[in-house]
C-alpha angles and dihedrals in degrees: 000000000000118000110228098178128047114186092328094315125113105251093221092058092044090057091050096057117104120208117244118245115224124200124207089254095053091046091051091048092052089050092049093051092048093049093048091052091045092049090056090056099045128078106248091216093066125085092246092049090051094047092049091047091051092054094056096070089044092056092043090054091048091050090049090052093049096045091062 
């Protein structure tokens, strides 16, 4: 018996999907974008705001090293 429906998706289309391949650079860029957006929403005087703000320069330095 063939399964035609997997969790609400047509099985034929699920089989045709190809997984995306992420590189280290694209992963770090996505993290940097997320942290910058999160940093805009957080109060910089809170502990969470300071921790997020401290990670942004670390990611920027890592991206500079990988782009070489």
